[in-house]
GUTISE-859099 format. One record per residue (C-alpha): z, x negated, y negated; residue in one letter; residue number from 1. Coordinates in nm, 3 decimals, decimal comma. Example, Ala and Ser with C-alpha at 12.3 -4.5 7.8 and 13.67 -1.06 7.14 Angstrom:
BEGIN
+---------+---------+---------+------+------+
|       Z |       X |       Y | resn | resi |
+---------+---------+---------+------+------+
|   0,780 |  -1,230 |   0,450 |    a |    1 |
|   0,714 |  -1,367 |   0,106 |    s |    2 |
+---------+---------+---------+------+------+
! end
This chain:
BEGIN
+---------+---------+---------+------+------+
|       Z |       X |       Y | resn | resi |
+---------+---------+---------+------+------+
|  20,902 | -13,997 | -14,551 |    m |    1 |
|  20,910 | -14,355 | -14,441 |    s |    2 |
|  20,716 | -14,520 | -14,119 |    a |    3 |
|  20,994 | -14,683 | -14,057 |    e |    4 |
|  21,268 | -14,357 | -14,033 |    k |    5 |
|  20,970 | -14,165 | -13,790 |    t |    6 |
|  20,954 | -14,477 | -13,581 |    a |    7 |
|  21,313 | -14,530 | -13,525 |    t |    8 |
|  21,408 | -14,125 | -13,445 |    k |    9 |
|  21,542 | -14,164 | -13,123 |    p |   10 |
|  21,319 | -13,938 | -12,825 |    s |   11 |
|  21,468 | -13,694 | -12,651 |    r |   12 |
|  21,414 | -13,702 | -12,256 |    a |   13 |
|  21,235 | -13,358 | -12,173 |    v |   14 |
|  21,385 | -13,176 | -11,852 |    s |   15 |
|  21,165 | -13,039 | -11,615 |    p |   16 |
|  21,140 | -12,622 | -11,639 |    p |   17 |
|  21,394 | -12,416 | -11,503 |    v |   18 |
|  21,154 | -12,277 | -11,256 |    a |   19 |
|  21,000 | -12,609 | -11,138 |    a |   20 |
|  21,376 | -12,735 | -11,034 |    r |   21 |
|  21,440 | -12,412 | -10,871 |    a |   22 |
|  21,119 | -12,418 | -10,667 |    s |   23 |
|  21,242 | -12,727 | -10,545 |    e |   24 |
|  21,573 | -12,653 | -10,420 |    a |   25 |
|  21,388 | -12,356 | -10,233 |    r |   26 |
|  21,435 | -12,329 |  -9,799 |    p |   27 |
|  21,100 | -12,395 |  -9,643 |    s |   28 |
|  21,119 | -11,977 |  -9,514 |    n |   29 |
|  21,227 | -11,814 |  -9,886 |    p |   30 |
|  21,347 | -11,459 |  -9,788 |    p |   31 |
|  21,122 | -11,192 |  -9,793 |    i |   32 |
|  21,387 | -10,873 |  -9,973 |    w |   33 |
|  21,286 | -10,561 |  -9,855 |    r |   34 |
|  21,424 | -10,189 |  -9,871 |    s |   35 |
|  21,540 | -10,003 |  -9,556 |    v |   36 |
|  21,216 |  -9,801 |  -9,564 |    a |   37 |
|  20,984 | -10,063 |  -9,656 |    a |   38 |
|  21,124 | -10,289 |  -9,380 |    l |   39 |
|  21,122 | -10,006 |  -9,108 |    a |   40 |
|  20,717 |  -9,993 |  -9,315 |    d |   41 |
|  20,636 | -10,326 |  -9,229 |    s |   42 |
|  20,820 | -10,382 |  -8,862 |    l |   43 |
|  20,618 | -10,091 |  -8,762 |    n |   44 |
|  20,275 | -10,166 |  -8,857 |    a |   45 |
|  20,009 | -10,074 |  -8,651 |    g |   46 |
|  20,256 |  -9,906 |  -8,354 |    a |   47 |
|  20,166 |  -9,599 |  -8,228 |    a |   48 |
|  20,530 |  -9,548 |  -8,167 |    r |   49 |
|  20,790 |  -9,673 |  -8,388 |    p |   50 |
|  21,070 |  -9,925 |  -8,278 |    t |   51 |
|  21,284 |  -9,953 |  -8,593 |    f |   52 |
|  21,332 |  -9,638 |  -8,788 |    t |   53 |
|  21,472 |  -9,606 |  -9,099 |    s |   54 |
|  21,804 |  -9,409 |  -8,920 |    h |   55 |
|  21,840 |  -9,734 |  -8,728 |    s |   56 |
|  21,788 |  -9,999 |  -8,951 |    i |   57 |
|  22,097 |  -9,815 |  -9,198 |    r |   58 |
|  22,291 |  -9,807 |  -8,881 |    h |   59 |
|  22,257 | -10,172 |  -8,818 |    y |   60 |
|  22,351 | -10,224 |  -9,184 |    v |   61 |
|  22,640 | -10,028 |  -9,158 |    r |   62 |
|  22,795 | -10,229 |  -8,888 |    f |   63 |
|  22,649 | -10,547 |  -9,000 |    a |   64 |
|  23,007 | -10,724 |  -9,038 |    a |   65 |
|  23,011 | -10,699 |  -8,677 |    a |   66 |
|  22,684 | -10,719 |  -8,558 |    n |   67 |
|  22,587 | -11,060 |  -8,752 |    g |   68 |
|  22,315 | -10,937 |  -8,953 |    l |   69 |
|  22,565 | -10,916 |  -9,299 |    a |   70 |
|  22,427 | -11,261 |  -9,402 |    p |   71 |
|  22,082 | -11,097 |  -9,441 |    h |   72 |
|  22,182 | -10,811 |  -9,624 |    i |   73 |
|  22,236 | -10,780 | -10,021 |    r |   74 |
|  22,377 | -10,460 | -10,217 |    r |   75 |
|  22,279 | -10,374 | -10,564 |    l |   76 |
|  22,463 | -10,105 | -10,654 |    g |   77 |
|  22,339 |  -9,819 | -10,396 |    s |   78 |
|  22,019 | -10,058 | -10,357 |    k |   79 |
|  22,050 | -10,203 | -10,015 |    i |   80 |
|  21,817 | -10,496 |  -9,921 |    l |   81 |
|  21,737 | -10,665 |  -9,624 |    i |   82 |
|  21,597 | -11,016 |  -9,573 |    d |   83 |
|  21,269 | -10,943 |  -9,341 |    e |   84 |
|  21,254 | -11,313 |  -9,227 |    v |   85 |
|  21,644 | -11,308 |  -9,170 |    g |   86 |
|  21,619 | -10,958 |  -8,995 |    f |   87 |
|  21,385 | -11,100 |  -8,760 |    r |   88 |
|  21,546 | -11,424 |  -8,677 |    a |   89 |
|  21,851 | -11,181 |  -8,602 |    w |   90 |
|  21,659 | -10,961 |  -8,359 |    i |   91 |
|  21,526 | -11,245 |  -8,157 |    d |   92 |
|  21,882 | -11,367 |  -8,139 |    r |   93 |
|  22,005 | -11,032 |  -7,965 |    q |   94 |
|  22,080 | -10,991 |  -7,591 |    g |   95 |
|  22,080 | -11,386 |  -7,558 |    q |   96 |
|  22,358 | -11,553 |  -7,393 |    v |   97 |
|  22,477 | -11,908 |  -7,476 |    d |   98 |
|  22,501 | -12,129 |  -7,215 |    a |   99 |
+---------+---------+---------+------+------+
! end
């Protein structure tokens, strides 16, 4: 091959890896997806008496469309995943009166 052919070969622009592009679009607080039991364990860590039991969290999930929790829930078949950051924000908004 001659040097002329290799020199005239157009160079291809290399795009960044998919992982690099995906990380640029992530929000500042990415979701932390947990199962119902894992969320209950995380919320009750170090408590003498649990505030949120698995049963109470499942109740909130069952009525998520009515209580506003739906954006923080993902269902994968029979598995229920809840965004811990979103759940804590949802709890903070409960009982607040809009002025």
